[in-house]
VEXVOLUM-754002 format. One record per atom (N, C-alpha, C): residue number from 1; residue in three letters; x, y, z. Coordinates in steps of 0.02 Angstrom, whole numbers, padded with zeros to 5 digits. Layout:
<robas>
@n->NUM; res->ALA; east->X; north->Y; up->Z
...
</robas>
This chain:
<robas>
@n->1; res->MET; east->-05048; north->-05531; up->-08392
@n->1; res->MET; east->-05095; north->-05496; up->-08350
@n->1; res->MET; east->-05159; north->-05481; up->-08389
@n->2; res->GLU; east->-05214; north->-05487; up->-08355
@n->2; res->GLU; east->-05278; north->-05474; up->-08388
@n->2; res->GLU; east->-05291; north->-05399; up->-08393
@n->3; res->PRO; east->-05331; north->-05379; up->-08443
@n->3; res->PRO; east->-05345; north->-05307; up->-08452
@n->3; res->PRO; east->-05381; north->-05275; up->-08393
@n->4; res->VAL; east->-05418; north->-05314; up->-08355
@n->4; res->VAL; east->-05454; north->-05287; up->-08297
@n->4; res->VAL; east->-05405; north->-05258; up->-08246
@n->5; res->TYR; east->-05349; north->-05293; up->-08237
@n->5; res->TYR; east->-05300; north->-05269; up->-08190
@n->5; res->TYR; east->-05269; north->-05203; up->-08212
@n->6; res->TYR; east->-05260; north->-05195; up->-08277
@n->6; res->TYR; east->-05234; north->-05131; up->-08302
@n->6; res->TYR; east->-05283; north->-05074; up->-08290
@n->7; res->VAL; east->-05347; north->-05088; up->-08297
@n->7; res->VAL; east->-05397; north->-05037; up->-08285
@n->7; res->VAL; east->-05395; north->-05016; up->-08212
@n->8; res->TRP; east->-05394; north->-05065; up->-08167
@n->8; res->TRP; east->-05391; north->-05048; up->-08095
@n->8; res->TRP; east->-05326; north->-05011; up->-08078
@n->9; res->PHE; east->-05271; north->-05032; up->-08108
@n->9; res->PHE; east->-05207; north->-04997; up->-08096
@n->9; res->PHE; east->-05212; north->-04925; up->-08120
@n->10; res->LEU; east->-05242; north->-04914; up->-08177
@n->10; res->LEU; east->-05250; north->-04846; up->-08204
@n->10; res->LEU; east->-05293; north->-04803; up->-08158
@n->11; res->ILE; east->-05348; north->-04832; up->-08133
@n->11; res->ILE; east->-05392; north->-04794; up->-08088
@n->11; res->ILE; east->-05354; north->-04774; up->-08024
@n->12; res->PHE; east->-05320; north->-04822; up->-07993
@n->12; res->PHE; east->-05283; north->-04806; up->-07932
@n->12; res->PHE; east->-05225; north->-04759; up->-07945
@n->13; res->ALA; east->-05194; north->-04764; up->-08002
@n->13; res->ALA; east->-05140; north->-04718; up->-08020
@n->13; res->ALA; east->-05167; north->-04646; up->-08026
@n->14; res->LEU; east->-05225; north->-04639; up->-08058
@n->14; res->LEU; east->-05254; north->-04573; up->-08065
@n->14; res->LEU; east->-05274; north->-04544; up->-07997
@n->15; res->VAL; east->-05304; north->-04585; up->-07955
@n->15; res->VAL; east->-05323; north->-04561; up->-07888
@n->15; res->VAL; east->-05261; north->-04540; up->-07849
@n->16; res->LEU; east->-05209; north->-04581; up->-07851
@n->16; res->LEU; east->-05147; north->-04564; up->-07816
@n->16; res->LEU; east->-05116; north->-04500; up->-07844
@n->17; res->TYR; east->-05119; north->-04490; up->-07909
@n->17; res->TYR; east->-05093; north->-04430; up->-07940
@n->17; res->TYR; east->-05131; north->-04368; up->-07915
@n->18; res->PHE; east->-05198; north->-04372; up->-07915
@n->18; res->PHE; east->-05237; north->-04315; up->-07893
@n->18; res->PHE; east->-05227; north->-04302; up->-07818
@n->19; res->ILE; east->-05218; north->-04353; up->-07779
@n->19; res->ILE; east->-05205; north->-04344; up->-07707
@n->19; res->ILE; east->-05139; north->-04308; up->-07696
@n->20; res->THR; east->-05089; north->-04326; up->-07734
@n->20; res->THR; east->-05023; north->-04294; up->-07724
@n->20; res->THR; east->-05022; north->-04223; up->-07752
@n->21; res->VAL; east->-05062; north->-04209; up->-07803
@n->21; res->VAL; east->-05061; north->-04143; up->-07834
@n->21; res->VAL; east->-05103; north->-04093; up->-07795
@n->22; res->ASP; east->-05163; north->-04112; up->-07775
@n->22; res->ASP; east->-05209; north->-04065; up->-07744
@n->22; res->ASP; east->-05223; north->-04086; up->-07671
@n->23; res->LYS; east->-05215; north->-04039; up->-07626
@n->23; res->LYS; east->-05225; north->-04052; up->-07555
@n->23; res->LYS; east->-05299; north->-04065; up->-07539
@n->24; res->ASN; east->-05344; north->-04032; up->-07573
@n->24; res->ASN; east->-05415; north->-04041; up->-07561
@n->24; res->ASN; east->-05439; north->-04111; up->-07580
@n->25; res->VAL; east->-05409; north->-04140; up->-07631
@n->25; res->VAL; east->-05428; north->-04208; up->-07650
@n->25; res->VAL; east->-05408; north->-04257; up->-07596
@n->26; res->ALA; east->-05351; north->-04246; up->-07565
@n->26; res->ALA; east->-05329; north->-04289; up->-07510
@n->26; res->ALA; east->-05377; north->-04283; up->-07451
@n->27; res->GLN; east->-05398; north->-04223; up->-07434
@n->27; res->GLN; east->-05446; north->-04214; up->-07379
@n->27; res->GLN; east->-05513; north->-04246; up->-07397
@n->28; res->TYR; east->-05534; north->-04239; up->-07459
@n->28; res->TYR; east->-05597; north->-04269; up->-07481
@n->28; res->TYR; east->-05593; north->-04345; up->-07476
@n->29; res->TYR; east->-05536; north->-04374; up->-07494
@n->29; res->TYR; east->-05526; north->-04446; up->-07490
@n->29; res->TYR; east->-05529; north->-04469; up->-07417
@n->30; res->ILE; east->-05499; north->-04431; up->-07372
@n->30; res->ILE; east->-05500; north->-04449; up->-07301
@n->30; res->ILE; east->-05572; north->-04446; up->-07275
@n->31; res->LEU; east->-05609; north->-04394; up->-07293
@n->31; res->LEU; east->-05679; north->-04389; up->-07272
@n->31; res->LEU; east->-05721; north->-04447; up->-07300
@n->32; res->LEU; east->-05709; north->-04465; up->-07363
@n->32; res->LEU; east->-05746; north->-04521; up->-07392
@n->32; res->LEU; east->-05732; north->-04586; up->-07355
@n->33; res->THR; east->-05669; north->-04598; up->-07335
@n->33; res->THR; east->-05654; north->-04659; up->-07299
@n->33; res->THR; east->-05686; north->-04659; up->-07230
@n->34; res->LYS; east->-05690; north->-04600; up->-07198
@n->34; res->LYS; east->-05723; north->-04596; up->-07133
@n->34; res->LYS; east->-05798; north->-04610; up->-07139
@n->35; res->ILE; east->-05828; north->-04582; up->-07191
@n->35; res->ILE; east->-05900; north->-04594; up->-07203
@n->35; res->ILE; east->-05913; north->-04668; up->-07217
@n->36; res->ALA; east->-05870; north->-04698; up->-07257
@n->36; res->ALA; east->-05877; north->-04770; up->-07272
@n->36; res->ALA; east->-05871; north->-04811; up->-07208
@n->37; res->GLU; east->-05824; north->-04792; up->-07164
@n->37; res->GLU; east->-05816; north->-04828; up->-07101
@n->37; res->GLU; east->-05878; north->-04821; up->-07057
@n->38; res->LEU; east->-05907; north->-04761; up->-07055
@n->38; res->LEU; east->-05968; north->-04751; up->-07016
@n->38; res->LEU; east->-06026; north->-04790; up->-07043
@n->39; res->TRP; east->-06033; north->-04793; up->-07109
@n->39; res->TRP; east->-06086; north->-04833; up->-07139
@n->39; res->TRP; east->-06078; north->-04906; up->-07122
@n->40; res->TYR; east->-06015; north->-04930; up->-07123
@n->40; res->TYR; east->-06001; north->-05000; up->-07106
@n->40; res->TYR; east->-06019; north->-05014; up->-07034
@n->41; res->ARG; east->-05999; north->-04969; up->-06988
@n->41; res->ARG; east->-06014; north->-04978; up->-06917
@n->41; res->ARG; east->-06090; north->-04978; up->-06905
@n->42; res->ARG; east->-06126; north->-04934; up->-06939
@n->42; res->ARG; east->-06198; north->-04930; up->-06931
@n->42; res->ARG; east->-06231; north->-04994; up->-06956
@n->43; res->ALA; east->-06209; north->-05019; up->-07013
@n->43; res->ALA; east->-06237; north->-05081; up->-07040
@n->43; res->ALA; east->-06220; north->-05140; up->-06995
@n->44; res->LYS; east->-06160; north->-05140; up->-06968
@n->44; res->LYS; east->-06140; north->-05194; up->-06923
@n->44; res->LYS; east->-06182; north->-05192; up->-06860
@n->45; res->TRP; east->-06194; north->-05133; up->-06832
@n->45; res->TRP; east->-06236; north->-05127; up->-06772
@n->45; res->TRP; east->-06306; north->-05151; up->-06788
@n->46; res->TRP; east->-06332; north->-05131; up->-06846
@n->46; res->TRP; east->-06400; north->-05149; up->-06865
@n->46; res->TRP; east->-06408; north->-05225; up->-06868
@n->47; res->VAL; east->-06358; north->-05259; up->-06894
@n->47; res->VAL; east->-06361; north->-05332; up->-06900
@n->47; res->VAL; east->-06353; north->-05365; up->-06832
@n->48; res->LEU; east->-06308; north->-05339; up->-06790
@n->48; res->LEU; east->-06292; north->-05373; up->-06727
@n->48; res->LEU; east->-06336; north->-05355; up->-06668
@n->49; res->TYR; east->-06365; north->-05295; up->-06666
@n->49; res->TYR; east->-06399; north->-05273; up->-06606
@n->49; res->TYR; east->-06471; north->-05249; up->-06615
@n->50; res->ASN; east->-06496; north->-05246; up->-06675
@n->50; res->ASN; east->-06563; north->-05220; up->-06687
@n->50; res->ASN; east->-06616; north->-05271; up->-06664
@n->51; res->PRO; east->-06661; north->-05252; up->-06619
@n->51; res->PRO; east->-06711; north->-05300; up->-06595
@n->51; res->PRO; east->-06762; north->-05321; up->-06648
@n->52; res->GLN; east->-06766; north->-05287; up->-06704
@n->52; res->GLN; east->-06811; north->-05308; up->-06757
@n->52; res->GLN; east->-06784; north->-05369; up->-06796
@n->53; res->ASN; east->-06720; north->-05382; up->-06788
@n->53; res->ASN; east->-06690; north->-05441; up->-06819
@n->53; res->ASN; east->-06713; north->-05503; up->-06781
@n->54; res->PRO; east->-06743; north->-05552; up->-06815
@n->54; res->PRO; east->-06771; north->-05609; up->-06779
@n->54; res->PRO; east->-06720; north->-05651; up->-06741
@n->55; res->ILE; east->-06659; north->-05655; up->-06766
@n->55; res->ILE; east->-06608; north->-05693; up->-06730
@n->55; res->ILE; east->-06590; north->-05657; up->-06665
@n->56; res->ILE; east->-06581; north->-05592; up->-06669
@n->56; res->ILE; east->-06565; north->-05553; up->-06609
@n->56; res->ILE; east->-06624; north->-05555; up->-06560
@n->57; res->LYS; east->-06685; north->-05552; up->-06587
@n->57; res->LYS; east->-06744; north->-05555; up->-06545
@n->57; res->LYS; east->-06745; north->-05621; up->-06505
@n->58; res->TYR; east->-06728; north->-05676; up->-06538
@n->58; res->TYR; east->-06724; north->-05741; up->-06504
@n->58; res->TYR; east->-06670; north->-05741; up->-06452
@n->59; res->MET; east->-06612; north->-05712; up->-06467
@n->59; res->MET; east->-06557; north->-05710; up->-06418
@n->59; res->MET; east->-06576; north->-05670; up->-06357
@n->60; res->ILE; east->-06610; north->-05613; up->-06367
@n->60; res->ILE; east->-06633; north->-05572; up->-06311
@n->60; res->ILE; east->-06684; north->-05611; up->-06270
@n->61; res->TRP; east->-06730; north->-05646; up->-06303
@n->61; res->TRP; east->-06781; north->-05685; up->-06267
@n->61; res->TRP; east->-06747; north->-05740; up->-06227
@n->62; res->ARG; east->-06699; north->-05775; up->-06256
@n->62; res->ARG; east->-06665; north->-05830; up->-06221
@n->62; res->ARG; east->-06627; north->-05804; up->-06160
@n->63; res->ARG; east->-06592; north->-05747; up->-06168
@n->63; res->ARG; east->-06555; north->-05718; up->-06112
@n->63; res->ARG; east->-06603; north->-05697; up->-06056
@n->64; res->SER; east->-06659; north->-05668; up->-06075
@n->64; res->SER; east->-06709; north->-05647; up->-06025
@n->64; res->SER; east->-06740; north->-05707; up->-05990
@n->65; res->PHE; east->-06753; north->-05760; up->-06027
@n->65; res->PHE; east->-06782; north->-05821; up->-05999
@n->65; res->PHE; east->-06735; north->-05852; up->-05948
@n->66; res->LYS; east->-06671; north->-05855; up->-05964
@n->66; res->LYS; east->-06621; north->-05883; up->-05918
@n->66; res->LYS; east->-06616; north->-05840; up->-05855
@n->67; res->MET; east->-06617; north->-05774; up->-05864
@n->67; res->MET; east->-06614; north->-05729; up->-05807
@n->67; res->MET; east->-06675; north->-05738; up->-05762
@n->68; res->ALA; east->-06734; north->-05747; up->-05792
@n->68; res->ALA; east->-06795; north->-05757; up->-05754
@n->68; res->ALA; east->-06792; north->-05822; up->-05715
@n->69; res->GLU; east->-06766; north->-05874; up->-05745
@n->69; res->GLU; east->-06759; north->-05938; up->-05709
@n->69; res->GLU; east->-06712; north->-05931; up->-05649
@n->70; res->LYS; east->-06657; north->-05895; up->-05659
@n->70; res->LYS; east->-06610; north->-05884; up->-05603
@n->70; res->LYS; east->-06644; north->-05846; up->-05546
@n->71; res->LEU; east->-06681; north->-05794; up->-05565
@n->71; res->LEU; east->-06716; north->-05754; up->-05514
@n->71; res->LEU; east->-06768; north->-05796; up->-05477
@n->72; res->GLN; east->-06805; north->-05837; up->-05512
@n->72; res->GLN; east->-06854; north->-05880; up->-05480
@n->72; res->GLN; east->-06821; north->-05929; up->-05431
@n->73; res->LYS; east->-06765; north->-05958; up->-05452
@n->73; res->LYS; east->-06729; north->-06004; up->-05408
@n->73; res->LYS; east->-06704; north->-05968; up->-05345
@n->74; res->SER; east->-06677; north->-05908; up->-05354
@n->74; res->SER; east->-06651; north->-05872; up->-05296
@n->74; res->SER; east->-06708; north->-05849; up->-05250
@n->75; res->ILE; east->-06765; north->-05831; up->-05278
@n->75; res->ILE; east->-06822; north->-05811; up->-05236
@n->75; res->ILE; east->-06847; north->-05871; up->-05197
@n->76; res->LYS; east->-06854; north->-05929; up->-05229
@n->76; res->LYS; east->-06876; north->-05990; up->-05193
@n->76; res->LYS; east->-06826; north->-06009; up->-05139
@n->77; res->LYS; east->-06762; north->-06001; up->-05154
@n->77; res->LYS; east->-06710; north->-06018; up->-05106
@n->77; res->LYS; east->-06715; north->-05973; up->-05045
@n->78; res->ASN; east->-06726; north->-05908; up->-05057
@n->78; res->ASN; east->-06732; north->-05860; up->-05001
@n->78; res->ASN; east->-06795; north->-05873; up->-04961
@n->79; res->GLU; east->-06849; north->-05892; up->-04994
@n->79; res->GLU; east->-06912; north->-05907; up->-04958
@n->79; res->GLU; east->-06905; north->-05969; up->-04915
@n->80; res->ASN; east->-06869; north->-06019; up->-04941
@n->80; res->ASN; east->-06859; north->-06081; up->-04904
@n->80; res->ASN; east->-06813; north->-06071; up->-04844
@n->81; res->SER; east->-06764; north->-06027; up->-04851
@n->81; res->SER; east->-06717; north->-06016; up->-04796
@n->81; res->SER; east->-06750; north->-05975; up->-04740
@n->82; res->LYS; east->-06799; north->-05933; up->-04756
@n->82; res->LYS; east->-06833; north->-05893; up->-04705
@n->82; res->LYS; east->-06887; north->-05934; up->-04669
@n->83; res->GLY; east->-06920; north->-05977; up->-04706
@n->83; res->GLY; east->-06978; north->-06012; up->-04679
@n->83; res->GLY; east->-06962; north->-06078; up->-04650
</robas>
């Protein structure tokens, strides 16, 4: 086994020891994981839905363009059926 694995094992062993010994450390760990999850969700939303992102901007434009074409076709169809 490489020494790096021993270092990581030691770190996780210490964290686990402190979690089992002190109740506040366990609560702090839970809060840290919730904060990390919120940061991840915020970053994911920023990448997937932010209109300042050029890829998302193009996707919004394309969806709007297709919707406009559908609306124009339906308007022309309704005008032709009335007239």
